[in-house]
N, CA, C, O and the ligand as a Tripos MOL2 file, in Angstrom:
@<TRIPOS>MOLECULE
protein
  297   295    75     0     0
PROTEIN
NO_CHARGES

@<TRIPOS>ATOM
      1 N         -13.6320   17.3280  -42.3740 N.3       1 MET1
      2 CA        -13.1440   17.9660  -41.1490 C.3       1 MET1
      3 C         -12.1030   17.0750  -40.4820 C.2       1 MET1
      4 O         -12.2560   15.8550  -40.4270 O.2       1 MET1
      5 N         -11.1040   17.6640  -40.0070 N.am      2 ALA2
      6 CA        -10.0040   16.9150  -39.4040 C.3       2 ALA2
      7 C         -10.3520   16.5620  -37.9700 C.2       2 ALA2
      8 O         -10.7530   17.4080  -37.1710 O.2       2 ALA2
      9 N         -10.1880   15.3130  -37.6820 N.am      3 THR3
     10 CA        -10.4470   14.8830  -36.3130 C.3       3 THR3
     11 C          -9.1540   14.9610  -35.5140 C.2       3 THR3
     12 O          -8.1880   14.2520  -35.7950 O.2       3 THR3
     13 N          -9.1540   15.8040  -34.5500 N.am      4 GLN4
     14 CA         -7.9590   15.9250  -33.7010 C.3       4 GLN4
     15 C          -7.9620   14.7830  -32.7040 C.2       4 GLN4
     16 O          -8.8020   14.7230  -31.8060 O.2       4 GLN4
     17 N          -7.0220   13.8910  -32.8720 N.am      5 LYS5
     18 CA         -6.9500   12.7690  -31.9410 C.3       5 LYS5
     19 C          -6.2840   13.2070  -30.6520 C.2       5 LYS5
     20 O          -5.2260   13.8360  -30.6490 O.2       5 LYS5
     21 N          -6.9230   12.8630  -29.5880 N.am      6 THR6
     22 CA         -6.3390   13.2130  -28.2930 C.3       6 THR6
     23 C          -6.3890   12.0080  -27.3660 C.2       6 THR6
     24 O          -7.2220   11.1130  -27.5120 O.2       6 THR6
     25 N          -5.5010   12.0150  -26.4410 N.am      7 LEU7
     26 CA         -5.5320   11.0280  -25.3710 C.3       7 LEU7
     27 C          -5.9800   11.7340  -24.0990 C.2       7 LEU7
     28 O          -6.0670   12.9600  -24.0400 O.2       7 LEU7
     29 N          -6.2550   10.9430  -23.1060 N.am      8 HIS8
     30 CA         -6.5730   11.5310  -21.8080 C.3       8 HIS8
     31 C          -5.4310   11.2310  -20.8560 C.2       8 HIS8
     32 O          -4.9710   10.0960  -20.7330 O.2       8 HIS8
     33 N          -4.9970   12.2660  -20.1980 N.am      9 CYS9
     34 CA         -3.9260   12.0910  -19.2190 C.3       9 CYS9
     35 C          -4.3720   11.0670  -18.1720 C.2       9 CYS9
     36 O          -5.4320   11.2330  -17.5690 O.2       9 CYS9
     37 N          -3.5860   10.0160  -17.9480 N.am     10 PRO10
     38 CA         -3.9880    8.9950  -16.9740 C.3      10 PRO10
     39 C          -4.0330    9.5220  -15.5500 C.2      10 PRO10
     40 O          -4.6180    8.8880  -14.6720 O.2      10 PRO10
     41 N          -3.4310   10.6560  -15.3160 N.am     11 ILE11
     42 CA         -3.4060   11.2010  -13.9590 C.3      11 ILE11
     43 C          -4.5860   12.1360  -13.7260 C.2      11 ILE11
     44 O          -5.3240   11.9690  -12.7540 O.2      11 ILE11
     45 N          -4.7720   13.1120  -14.6000 N.am     12 CYS12
     46 CA         -5.8030   14.1180  -14.3350 C.3      12 CYS12
     47 C          -6.9210   14.0960  -15.3790 C.2      12 CYS12
     48 O          -7.8600   14.8880  -15.3000 O.2      12 CYS12
     49 N          -6.8210   13.1960  -16.3520 N.am     13 ARG13
     50 CA         -7.8970   13.0140  -17.3460 C.3      13 ARG13
     51 C          -8.0380   14.1950  -18.2950 C.2      13 ARG13
     52 O          -9.0280   14.2880  -19.0210 O.2      13 ARG13
     53 N          -7.0950   15.0700  -18.3010 N.am     14 LYS14
     54 CA         -7.1350   16.1920  -19.2210 C.3      14 LYS14
     55 C          -6.8020   15.6840  -20.6220 C.2      14 LYS14
     56 O          -6.0520   14.7210  -20.7840 O.2      14 LYS14
     57 N          -7.3750   16.3490  -21.6370 N.am     15 ASP15
     58 CA         -7.0560   15.9700  -23.0070 C.3      15 ASP15
     59 C          -5.5800   16.2390  -23.2890 C.2      15 ASP15
     60 O          -5.0290   17.2630  -22.8870 O.2      15 ASP15
     61 N          -4.9710   15.3150  -23.9760 N.am     16 VAL16
     62 CA         -3.5630   15.4690  -24.3340 C.3      16 VAL16
     63 C          -3.4350   15.2640  -25.8310 C.2      16 VAL16
     64 O          -3.8640   14.2360  -26.3530 O.2      16 VAL16
     65 N          -2.8600   16.2140  -26.5210 N.am     17 ALA17
     66 CA         -2.6520   16.0810  -27.9590 C.3      17 ALA17
     67 C          -1.6000   15.0170  -28.2210 C.2      17 ALA17
     68 O          -0.6390   14.8650  -27.4670 O.2      17 ALA17
     69 N          -1.8060   14.2790  -29.3190 N.am     18 LEU18
     70 CA         -0.8830   13.1850  -29.6110 C.3      18 LEU18
     71 C           0.5310   13.6820  -29.8730 C.2      18 LEU18
     72 O           1.4980   12.9360  -29.7180 O.2      18 LEU18
     73 N           0.6470   14.9430  -30.2710 N.am     19 ASP19
     74 CA          1.9940   15.4530  -30.5390 C.3      19 ASP19
     75 C           2.5780   16.1600  -29.3170 C.2      19 ASP19
     76 O           3.6220   16.8080  -29.3940 O.2      19 ASP19
     77 N           1.8940   16.0230  -28.2120 N.am     20 ASP20
     78 CA          2.4250   16.6190  -26.9870 C.3      20 ASP20
     79 C           3.6800   15.8500  -26.5590 C.2      20 ASP20
     80 O           3.6720   14.6200  -26.5420 O.2      20 ASP20
     81 N           4.7460   16.5590  -26.2180 N.am     21 PRO21
     82 CA          5.9940   15.8800  -25.8320 C.3      21 PRO21
     83 C           5.8440   15.0450  -24.5750 C.2      21 PRO21
     84 O           6.6740   14.1760  -24.3090 O.2      21 PRO21
     85 N           4.8050   15.2900  -23.8030 N.am     22 ASN22
     86 CA          4.6230   14.5520  -22.5540 C.3      22 ASN22
     87 C           3.6330   13.4070  -22.6830 C.2      22 ASN22
     88 O           3.2970   12.7580  -21.6920 O.2      22 ASN22
     89 N           3.1580   13.1520  -23.9190 N.am     23 VAL23
     90 CA          2.2030   12.0590  -24.1300 C.3      23 VAL23
     91 C           2.6830   10.7960  -23.4330 C.2      23 VAL23
     92 O           3.8720   10.4910  -23.5260 O.2      23 VAL23
     93 N           1.8390   10.0450  -22.7440 N.am     24 PRO24
     94 CA          0.3870   10.2570  -22.6320 C.3      24 PRO24
     95 C          -0.0150   11.1920  -21.4980 C.2      24 PRO24
     96 O          -1.1940   11.2830  -21.1550 O.2      24 PRO24
     97 N           0.9360   11.8700  -20.9290 N.am     25 PHE25
     98 CA          0.5910   12.7730  -19.8320 C.3      25 PHE25
     99 C           0.4040   14.1810  -20.3550 C.2      25 PHE25
    100 O           0.9580   14.5370  -21.3940 O.2      25 PHE25
    101 N          -0.3730   14.9900  -19.6440 N.am     26 CYS26
    102 CA         -0.6480   16.3490  -20.0960 C.3      26 CYS26
    103 C           0.5200   17.2530  -19.7800 C.2      26 CYS26
    104 O           0.6590   18.3170  -20.3830 O.2      26 CYS26
    105 N           1.3450   16.8580  -18.8640 N.am     27 SER27
    106 CA          2.4300   17.7310  -18.4440 C.3      27 SER27
    107 C           3.5050   16.8890  -17.7610 C.2      27 SER27
    108 O           3.2930   15.7350  -17.3900 O.2      27 SER27
    109 N           4.6630   17.5220  -17.6130 N.am     28 ASP28
    110 CA          5.7430   16.8170  -16.9320 C.3      28 ASP28
    111 C           5.3610   16.5090  -15.4860 C.2      28 ASP28
    112 O           5.8090   15.5230  -14.9020 O.2      28 ASP28
    113 N           4.5300   17.3700  -14.9320 N.am     29 ARG29
    114 CA          4.1090   17.1740  -13.5480 C.3      29 ARG29
    115 C           3.3500   15.8440  -13.4030 C.2      29 ARG29
    116 O           3.6100   15.0580  -12.4920 O.2      29 ARG29
    117 N           2.3970   15.6180  -14.3370 N.am     30 CYS30
    118 CA          1.6280   14.3840  -14.2540 C.3      30 CYS30
    119 C           2.5190   13.1800  -14.5160 C.2      30 CYS30
    120 O           2.3160   12.1160  -13.9300 O.2      30 CYS30
    121 N           3.4980   13.3400  -15.3880 N.am     31 ARG31
    122 CA          4.4220   12.2360  -15.6460 C.3      31 ARG31
    123 C           5.1530   11.8610  -14.3610 C.2      31 ARG31
    124 O           5.3010   10.6830  -14.0350 O.2      31 ARG31
    125 N           5.6030   12.8750  -13.6410 N.am     32 VAL32
    126 CA          6.3290   12.6310  -12.3860 C.3      32 VAL32
    127 C           5.4100   11.9750  -11.3610 C.2      32 VAL32
    128 O           5.8270   11.0770  -10.6300 O.2      32 VAL32
    129 N           4.1510   12.4300  -11.3100 N.am     33 ILE33
    130 CA          3.1880   11.8190  -10.3880 C.3      33 ILE33
    131 C           3.0330   10.3400  -10.7130 C.2      33 ILE33
    132 O           2.9890    9.4970   -9.8160 O.2      33 ILE33
    133 N           2.9520   10.0330  -12.0080 N.am     34 ASP34
    134 CA          2.7800    8.6470  -12.4180 C.3      34 ASP34
    135 C           3.9960    7.8190  -12.0200 C.2      34 ASP34
    136 O           3.8660    6.7030  -11.5180 O.2      34 ASP34
    137 N           5.1770    8.3810  -12.2510 N.am     35 LEU35
    138 CA          6.3970    7.6730  -11.8690 C.3      35 LEU35
    139 C           6.4100    7.4220  -10.3660 C.2      35 LEU35
    140 O           6.8250    6.3600   -9.9030 O.2      35 LEU35
    141 N           5.9490    8.4180   -9.6130 N.am     36 GLY36
    142 CA          5.9120    8.2580   -8.1680 C.3      36 GLY36
    143 C           4.9960    7.1290   -7.7560 C.2      36 GLY36
    144 O           5.2820    6.4040   -6.8030 O.2      36 GLY36
    145 N           3.8810    6.9770   -8.4790 N.am     37 LYS37
    146 CA          2.9580    5.8870   -8.1570 C.3      37 LYS37
    147 C           3.6250    4.5410   -8.3870 C.2      37 LYS37
    148 O           3.4970    3.6170   -7.5840 O.2      37 LYS37
    149 N           4.3420    4.4510   -9.5070 N.am     38 TRP38
    150 CA          5.0490    3.2000   -9.7740 C.3      38 TRP38
    151 C           6.0480    2.9250   -8.6690 C.2      38 TRP38
    152 O           6.1480    1.8110   -8.1530 O.2      38 TRP38
    153 N           6.7980    3.9890   -8.3130 N.am     39 ALA39
    154 CA          7.8740    3.8090   -7.3370 C.3      39 ALA39
    155 C           7.3170    3.4180   -5.9850 C.2      39 ALA39
    156 O           7.9500    2.6560   -5.2540 O.2      39 ALA39
    157 N           6.1410    3.9270   -5.6360 N.am     40 SER40
    158 CA          5.5890    3.6500   -4.3210 C.3      40 SER40
    159 C           4.8170    2.3380   -4.3000 C.2      40 SER40
    160 O           4.2930    1.9320   -3.2630 O.2      40 SER40
    161 N           4.7500    1.6760   -5.4600 N.am     41 GLY41
    162 CA          4.0830    0.3850   -5.5010 C.3      41 GLY41
    163 C           2.5860    0.4890   -5.5870 C.2      41 GLY41
    164 O           1.8860   -0.5080   -5.4050 O.2      41 GLY41
    165 N           2.0670    1.6880   -5.8650 N.am     42 GLU42
    166 CA          0.6180    1.8140   -5.9840 C.3      42 GLU42
    167 C           0.1210    1.0270   -7.1770 C.2      42 GLU42
    168 O          -0.9780    0.4720   -7.1610 O.2      42 GLU42
    169 N           0.9570    0.9870   -8.2270 N.am     43 TYR43
    170 CA          0.6280    0.1510   -9.3660 C.3      43 TYR43
    171 C           1.2820   -1.2060   -9.1620 C.2      43 TYR43
    172 O           2.4210   -1.3060   -8.7050 O.2      43 TYR43
    173 N           0.5460   -2.2340   -9.5070 N.am     44 LYS44
    174 CA          1.1470   -3.5600   -9.4290 C.3      44 LYS44
    175 C           1.9930   -3.7990  -10.6810 C.2      44 LYS44
    176 O           1.4990   -3.7020  -11.8040 O.2      44 LYS44
    177 N           3.2260   -4.0990  -10.4810 N.am     45 ILE45
    178 CA          4.0970   -4.4070  -11.6090 C.3      45 ILE45
    179 C           3.9690   -5.8950  -11.8900 C.2      45 ILE45
    180 O           4.2820   -6.7380  -11.0490 O.2      45 ILE45
    181 N           3.5040   -6.1920  -13.0890 N.am     46 THR46
    182 CA          3.3180   -7.5950  -13.4190 C.3      46 THR46
    183 C           4.5880   -8.1690  -14.0040 C.2      46 THR46
    184 O           5.1430   -7.6260  -14.9600 O.2      46 THR46
    185 N           5.0310   -9.2280  -13.4500 N.am     47 SER47
    186 CA          6.1580   -9.9490  -14.0160 C.3      47 SER47
    187 C           5.8770  -11.4220  -13.7820 C.2      47 SER47
    188 O           5.1800  -11.7730  -12.8300 O.2      47 SER47
    189 N           6.3980  -12.2770  -14.6220 N.am     48 PRO48
    190 CA          6.0460  -13.6970  -14.5370 C.3      48 PRO48
    191 C           6.2460  -14.2780  -13.1440 C.2      48 PRO48
    192 O           5.4390  -15.0890  -12.6890 O.2      48 PRO48
    193 N           7.2980  -13.8760  -12.4750 N.am     49 ILE49
    194 CA          7.5820  -14.4880  -11.1830 C.3      49 ILE49
    195 C           6.5850  -14.0330  -10.1280 C.2      49 ILE49
    196 O           6.4310  -14.6880   -9.0980 O.2      49 ILE49
    197 N           5.8960  -12.8970  -10.3800 N.am     50 LEU50
    198 CA          4.9140  -12.4150   -9.4210 C.3      50 LEU50
    199 C           3.5120  -12.8610   -9.7900 C.2      50 LEU50
    200 O           2.5500  -12.5100   -9.1070 O.2      50 LEU50
    201 N           3.3840  -13.6270  -10.8550 N.am     51 ASP51
    202 CA          2.0700  -14.1030  -11.2500 C.3      51 ASP51
    203 C           1.5530  -15.0720  -10.1960 C.2      51 ASP51
    204 O           2.2570  -16.0100   -9.8240 O.2      51 ASP51
    205 N           0.3310  -14.8600   -9.7080 N.am     52 PRO52
    206 CA         -0.2050  -15.7240   -8.6420 C.3      52 PRO52
    207 C          -0.1370  -17.1990   -8.9940 C.2      52 PRO52
    208 O           0.1560  -18.0320   -8.1370 O.2      52 PRO52
    209 N          -0.4060  -17.5280  -10.2550 N.am     53 ASP53
    210 CA         -0.3500  -18.9370  -10.6490 C.3      53 ASP53
    211 C           1.0600  -19.4830  -10.5130 C.2      53 ASP53
    212 O           1.2690  -20.6050  -10.0520 O.2      53 ASP53
    213 N           2.0140  -18.6750  -10.9190 N.am     54 VAL54
    214 CA          3.4060  -19.1160  -10.8230 C.3      54 VAL54
    215 C           3.7920  -19.2730   -9.3650 C.2      54 VAL54
    216 O           4.4630  -20.2340   -8.9880 O.2      54 VAL54
    217 N           3.3600  -18.3190   -8.5430 N.am     55 LEU55
    218 CA          3.6750  -18.4110   -7.1240 C.3      55 LEU55
    219 C           3.0410  -19.6540   -6.5230 C.2      55 LEU55
    220 O           3.6560  -20.3340   -5.7010 O.2      55 LEU55
    221 N           1.8010  -19.9550   -6.9340 N.am     56 ALA56
    222 CA          1.1310  -21.1420   -6.4300 C.3      56 ALA56
    223 C           1.8990  -22.3870   -6.8340 C.2      56 ALA56
    224 O           2.0700  -23.3100   -6.0380 O.2      56 ALA56
    225 N           2.3650  -22.4040   -8.0890 N.am     57 ASP57
    226 CA          3.1400  -23.5510   -8.5390 C.3      57 ASP57
    227 C           4.4140  -23.6890   -7.7140 C.2      57 ASP57
    228 O           4.8090  -24.7900   -7.3300 O.2      57 ASP57
    229 N           5.0460  -22.5530   -7.4520 N.am     58 LEU58
    230 CA          6.2630  -22.5860   -6.6440 C.3      58 LEU58
    231 C           5.9490  -23.1050   -5.2530 C.2      58 LEU58
    232 O           6.6940  -23.9160   -4.7040 O.2      58 LEU58
    233 N           4.8390  -22.6350   -4.6810 N.am     59 ASP59
    234 CA          4.4520  -23.1060   -3.3630 C.3      59 ASP59
    235 C           4.2320  -24.6060   -3.3770 C.2      59 ASP59
    236 O           4.7160  -25.3190   -2.4980 O.2      59 ASP59
    237 N           3.4990  -25.0890   -4.3780 N.am     60 ASN60
    238 CA          3.2260  -26.5180   -4.4670 C.3      60 ASN60
    239 C           4.5240  -27.3100   -4.5900 C.2      60 ASN60
    240 O           4.6980  -28.3530   -3.9600 O.2      60 ASN60
    241 N           5.4330  -26.7870   -5.4180 N.am     61 ALA61
    242 CA          6.6980  -27.4880   -5.6010 C.3      61 ALA61
    243 C           7.4520  -27.5540   -4.2800 C.2      61 ALA61
    244 O           8.0450  -28.5780   -3.9390 O.2      61 ALA61
    245 N           7.4220  -26.4450   -3.5390 N.am     62 GLN62
    246 CA          8.1410  -26.4370   -2.2730 C.3      62 GLN62
    247 C           7.4580  -27.3420   -1.2650 C.2      62 GLN62
    248 O           8.1300  -28.0070   -0.4750 O.2      62 GLN62
    249 N           6.1190  -27.3780   -1.2810 N.am     63 LEU63
    250 CA          5.4060  -28.2730   -0.3720 C.3      63 LEU63
    251 C           5.7460  -29.7210   -0.6810 C.2      63 LEU63
    252 O           5.9880  -30.5260    0.2180 O.2      63 LEU63
    253 N           5.7610  -30.0420   -1.9960 N.am     64 ARG64
    254 CA          6.1190  -31.4150   -2.3750 C.3      64 ARG64
    255 C           7.5040  -31.7470   -1.8610 C.2      64 ARG64
    256 O           7.7500  -32.8290   -1.3280 O.2      64 ARG64
    257 N           8.4140  -30.7820   -2.0350 N.am     65 LYS65
    258 CA          9.7840  -31.0200   -1.6030 C.3      65 LYS65
    259 C           9.8180  -31.2230   -0.0900 C.2      65 LYS65
    260 O          10.5080  -32.1100    0.4130 O.2      65 LYS65
    261 N           9.0660  -30.3910    0.6250 N.am     66 LEU66
    262 CA          9.0190  -30.5210    2.0760 C.3      66 LEU66
    263 C           8.4650  -31.8860    2.4600 C.2      66 LEU66
    264 O           8.9990  -32.5530    3.3460 O.2      66 LEU66
    265 N           7.3870  -32.2990    1.7890 N.am     67 ASN67
    266 CA          6.7990  -33.5910    2.0960 C.3      67 ASN67
    267 C           7.7830  -34.7160    1.8400 C.2      67 ASN67
    268 O           7.8730  -35.6770    2.6040 O.2      67 ASN67
    269 N           8.5230  -34.5710    0.7390 N.am     68 GLU68
    270 CA          9.5200  -35.6100    0.4500 C.3      68 GLU68
    271 C          10.5770  -35.6350    1.5400 C.2      68 GLU68
    272 O          10.9910  -36.6960    2.0080 O.2      68 GLU68
    273 N          11.0140  -34.4120    1.9420 N.am     69 ASP69
    274 CA         12.0650  -34.3360    2.9420 C.3      69 ASP69
    275 C          11.6360  -34.9340    4.2660 C.2      69 ASP69
    276 O          12.4270  -35.5630    4.9690 O.2      69 ASP69
    277 N          10.3550  -34.7250    4.5980 N.am     70 THR70
    278 CA          9.9020  -35.1690    5.9150 C.3      70 THR70
    279 C           9.1850  -36.5280    5.8310 C.2      70 THR70
    280 O           8.5570  -36.9820    6.7880 O.2      70 THR70
    281 N           9.2980  -37.1450    4.6760 N.am     71 ASP71
    282 CA          8.5410  -38.3750    4.4700 C.3      71 ASP71
    283 C           9.3820  -39.5710    4.8720 C.2      71 ASP71
    284 O           9.5140  -40.5300    4.1120 O.2      71 ASP71
    285 N           9.9390  -39.5170    6.0390 N.am     72 ASP72
    286 CA         10.6070  -40.7270    6.5150 C.3      72 ASP72
    287 C           9.5510  -41.6640    7.1040 C.2      72 ASP72
    288 O           8.3690  -41.3240    7.1470 O.2      72 ASP72
    289 N           9.9600  -42.7840    7.5330 N.am     73 ASP73
    290 CA          8.9910  -43.7890    7.9510 C.3      73 ASP73
    291 C           8.0730  -43.2410    9.0430 C.2      73 ASP73
    292 O           8.5240  -42.7310   10.0690 O.2      73 ASP73
    293 N           6.7920  -43.3640    8.7910 N.am     74 ASP74
    294 CA          5.8270  -42.8050    9.7080 C.3      74 ASP74
    295 C           5.2700  -43.8700   10.6170 C.2      74 ASP74
    296 O           4.4300  -43.5770   11.4680 O.2      74 ASP74
    297 ZN         -2.4100   15.4440  -16.3530 Zn       75 ZN75
@<TRIPOS>BOND
     1     1     2 1
     2     2     3 1
     3     3     4 2
     4     3     5 am
     5     5     6 1
     6     6     7 1
     7     7     8 2
     8     7     9 am
     9     9    10 1
    10    10    11 1
    11    11    12 2
    12    11    13 am
    13    13    14 1
    14    14    15 1
    15    15    16 2
    16    15    17 am
    17    17    18 1
    18    18    19 1
    19    19    20 2
    20    19    21 am
    21    21    22 1
    22    22    23 1
    23    23    24 2
    24    23    25 am
    25    25    26 1
    26    26    27 1
    27    27    28 2
    28    27    29 am
    29    29    30 1
    30    30    31 1
    31    31    32 2
    32    31    33 am
    33    33    34 1
    34    34    35 1
    35    35    36 2
    36    35    37 am
    37    37    38 1
    38    38    39 1
    39    39    40 2
    40    39    41 am
    41    41    42 1
    42    42    43 1
    43    43    44 2
    44    43    45 am
    45    45    46 1
    46    46    47 1
    47    47    48 2
    48    47    49 am
    49    49    50 1
    50    50    51 1
    51    51    52 2
    52    51    53 am
    53    53    54 1
    54    54    55 1
    55    55    56 2
    56    55    57 am
    57    57    58 1
    58    58    59 1
    59    59    60 2
    60    59    61 am
    61    61    62 1
    62    62    63 1
    63    63    64 2
    64    63    65 am
    65    65    66 1
    66    66    67 1
    67    67    68 2
    68    67    69 am
    69    69    70 1
    70    70    71 1
    71    71    72 2
    72    71    73 am
    73    73    74 1
    74    74    75 1
    75    75    76 2
    76    75    77 am
    77    77    78 1
    78    78    79 1
    79    79    80 2
    80    79    81 am
    81    81    82 1
    82    82    83 1
    83    83    84 2
    84    83    85 am
    85    85    86 1
    86    86    87 1
    87    87    88 2
    88    87    89 am
    89    89    90 1
    90    90    91 1
    91    91    92 2
    92    91    93 am
    93    93    94 1
    94    94    95 1
    95    95    96 2
    96    95    97 am
    97    97    98 1
    98    98    99 1
    99    99   100 2
   100    99   101 am
   101   101   102 1
   102   102   103 1
   103   103   104 2
   104   103   105 am
   105   105   106 1
   106   106   107 1
   107   107   108 2
   108   107   109 am
   109   109   110 1
   110   110   111 1
   111   111   112 2
   112   111   113 am
   113   113   114 1
   114   114   115 1
   115   115   116 2
   116   115   117 am
   117   117   118 1
   118   118   119 1
   119   119   120 2
   120   119   121 am
   121   121   122 1
   122   122   123 1
   123   123   124 2
   124   123   125 am
   125   125   126 1
   126   126   127 1
   127   127   128 2
   128   127   129 am
   129   129   130 1
   130   130   131 1
   131   131   132 2
   132   131   133 am
   133   133   134 1
   134   134   135 1
   135   135   136 2
   136   135   137 am
   137   137   138 1
   138   138   139 1
   139   139   140 2
   140   139   141 am
   141   141   142 1
   142   142   143 1
   143   143   144 2
   144   143   145 am
   145   145   146 1
   146   146   147 1
   147   147   148 2
   148   147   149 am
   149   149   150 1
   150   150   151 1
   151   151   152 2
   152   151   153 am
   153   153   154 1
   154   154   155 1
   155   155   156 2
   156   155   157 am
   157   157   158 1
   158   158   159 1
   159   159   160 2
   160   159   161 am
   161   161   162 1
   162   162   163 1
   163   163   164 2
   164   163   165 am
   165   165   166 1
   166   166   167 1
   167   167   168 2
   168   167   169 am
   169   169   170 1
   170   170   171 1
   171   171   172 2
   172   171   173 am
   173   173   174 1
   174   174   175 1
   175   175   176 2
   176   175   177 am
   177   177   178 1
   178   178   179 1
   179   179   180 2
   180   179   181 am
   181   181   182 1
   182   182   183 1
   183   183   184 2
   184   183   185 am
   185   185   186 1
   186   186   187 1
   187   187   188 2
   188   187   189 am
   189   189   190 1
   190   190   191 1
   191   191   192 2
   192   191   193 am
   193   193   194 1
   194   194   195 1
   195   195   196 2
   196   195   197 am
   197   197   198 1
   198   198   199 1
   199   199   200 2
   200   199   201 am
   201   201   202 1
   202   202   203 1
   203   203   204 2
   204   203   205 am
   205   205   206 1
   206   206   207 1
   207   207   208 2
   208   207   209 am
   209   209   210 1
   210   210   211 1
   211   211   212 2
   212   211   213 am
   213   213   214 1
   214   214   215 1
   215   215   216 2
   216   215   217 am
   217   217   218 1
   218   218   219 1
   219   219   220 2
   220   219   221 am
   221   221   222 1
   222   222   223 1
   223   223   224 2
   224   223   225 am
   225   225   226 1
   226   226   227 1
   227   227   228 2
   228   227   229 am
   229   229   230 1
   230   230   231 1
   231   231   232 2
   232   231   233 am
   233   233   234 1
   234   234   235 1
   235   235   236 2
   236   235   237 am
   237   237   238 1
   238   238   239 1
   239   239   240 2
   240   239   241 am
   241   241   242 1
   242   242   243 1
   243   243   244 2
   244   243   245 am
   245   245   246 1
   246   246   247 1
   247   247   248 2
   248   247   249 am
   249   249   250 1
   250   250   251 1
   251   251   252 2
   252   251   253 am
   253   253   254 1
   254   254   255 1
   255   255   256 2
   256   255   257 am
   257   257   258 1
   258   258   259 1
   259   259   260 2
   260   259   261 am
   261   261   262 1
   262   262   263 1
   263   263   264 2
   264   263   265 am
   265   265   266 1
   266   266   267 1
   267   267   268 2
   268   267   269 am
   269   269   270 1
   270   270   271 1
   271   271   272 2
   272   271   273 am
   273   273   274 1
   274   274   275 1
   275   275   276 2
   276   275   277 am
   277   277   278 1
   278   278   279 1
   279   279   280 2
   280   279   281 am
   281   281   282 1
   282   282   283 1
   283   283   284 2
   284   283   285 am
   285   285   286 1
   286   286   287 1
   287   287   288 2
   288   287   289 am
   289   289   290 1
   290   290   291 1
   291   291   292 2
   292   291   293 am
   293   293   294 1
   294   294   295 1
   295   295   296 2
@<TRIPOS>SUBSTRUCTURE
     1 MET1         2 RESIDUE 1 A MET
     2 ALA2         6 RESIDUE 1 A ALA
     3 THR3        10 RESIDUE 1 A THR
     4 GLN4        14 RESIDUE 1 A GLN
     5 LYS5        18 RESIDUE 1 A LYS
     6 THR6        22 RESIDUE 1 A THR
     7 LEU7        26 RESIDUE 1 A LEU
     8 HIS8        30 RESIDUE 1 A HIS
     9 CYS9        34 RESIDUE 1 A CYS
    10 PRO10       38 RESIDUE 1 A PRO
    11 ILE11       42 RESIDUE 1 A ILE
    12 CYS12       46 RESIDUE 1 A CYS
    13 ARG13       50 RESIDUE 1 A ARG
    14 LYS14       54 RESIDUE 1 A LYS
    15 ASP15       58 RESIDUE 1 A ASP
    16 VAL16       62 RESIDUE 1 A VAL
    17 ALA17       66 RESIDUE 1 A ALA
    18 LEU18       70 RESIDUE 1 A LEU
    19 ASP19       74 RESIDUE 1 A ASP
    20 ASP20       78 RESIDUE 1 A ASP
    21 PRO21       82 RESIDUE 1 A PRO
    22 ASN22       86 RESIDUE 1 A ASN
    23 VAL23       90 RESIDUE 1 A VAL
    24 PRO24       94 RESIDUE 1 A PRO
    25 PHE25       98 RESIDUE 1 A PHE
    26 CYS26      102 RESIDUE 1 A CYS
    27 SER27      106 RESIDUE 1 A SER
    28 ASP28      110 RESIDUE 1 A ASP
    29 ARG29      114 RESIDUE 1 A ARG
    30 CYS30      118 RESIDUE 1 A CYS
    31 ARG31      122 RESIDUE 1 A ARG
    32 VAL32      126 RESIDUE 1 A VAL
    33 ILE33      130 RESIDUE 1 A ILE
    34 ASP34      134 RESIDUE 1 A ASP
    35 LEU35      138 RESIDUE 1 A LEU
    36 GLY36      142 RESIDUE 1 A GLY
    37 LYS37      146 RESIDUE 1 A LYS
    38 TRP38      150 RESIDUE 1 A TRP
    39 ALA39      154 RESIDUE 1 A ALA
    40 SER40      158 RESIDUE 1 A SER
    41 GLY41      162 RESIDUE 1 A GLY
    42 GLU42      166 RESIDUE 1 A GLU
    43 TYR43      170 RESIDUE 1 A TYR
    44 LYS44      174 RESIDUE 1 A LYS
    45 ILE45      178 RESIDUE 1 A ILE
    46 THR46      182 RESIDUE 1 A THR
    47 SER47      186 RESIDUE 1 A SER
    48 PRO48      190 RESIDUE 1 A PRO
    49 ILE49      194 RESIDUE 1 A ILE
    50 LEU50      198 RESIDUE 1 A LEU
    51 ASP51      202 RESIDUE 1 A ASP
    52 PRO52      206 RESIDUE 1 A PRO
    53 ASP53      210 RESIDUE 1 A ASP
    54 VAL54      214 RESIDUE 1 A VAL
    55 LEU55      218 RESIDUE 1 A LEU
    56 ALA56      222 RESIDUE 1 A ALA
    57 ASP57      226 RESIDUE 1 A ASP
    58 LEU58      230 RESIDUE 1 A LEU
    59 ASP59      234 RESIDUE 1 A ASP
    60 ASN60      238 RESIDUE 1 A ASN
    61 ALA61      242 RESIDUE 1 A ALA
    62 GLN62      246 RESIDUE 1 A GLN
    63 LEU63      250 RESIDUE 1 A LEU
    64 ARG64      254 RESIDUE 1 A ARG
    65 LYS65      258 RESIDUE 1 A LYS
    66 LEU66      262 RESIDUE 1 A LEU
    67 ASN67      266 RESIDUE 1 A ASN
    68 GLU68      270 RESIDUE 1 A GLU
    69 ASP69      274 RESIDUE 1 A ASP
    70 THR70      278 RESIDUE 1 A THR
    71 ASP71      282 RESIDUE 1 A ASP
    72 ASP72      286 RESIDUE 1 A ASP
    73 ASP73      290 RESIDUE 1 A ASP
    74 ASP74      294 RESIDUE 1 A ASP
    75 ZN75       297 GROUP 0 **** ****
């Protein structure tokens, strides 16, 4: 028996056939909804510069620089 592979629409959880032109969305409507979520920032876009660890490193580097700048004779 042939197993019909399907995905679930990330927006409405409806089954989506793998050969659906809107994969992984069930419809163009859900695709647009998903794009809107990205655009509105509901989804966090991960990029190296936004990585908390990287930001912490940047903060530390700037703090060190500040300390050096203000480290005149105390
Ligand atoms: Zn959908």
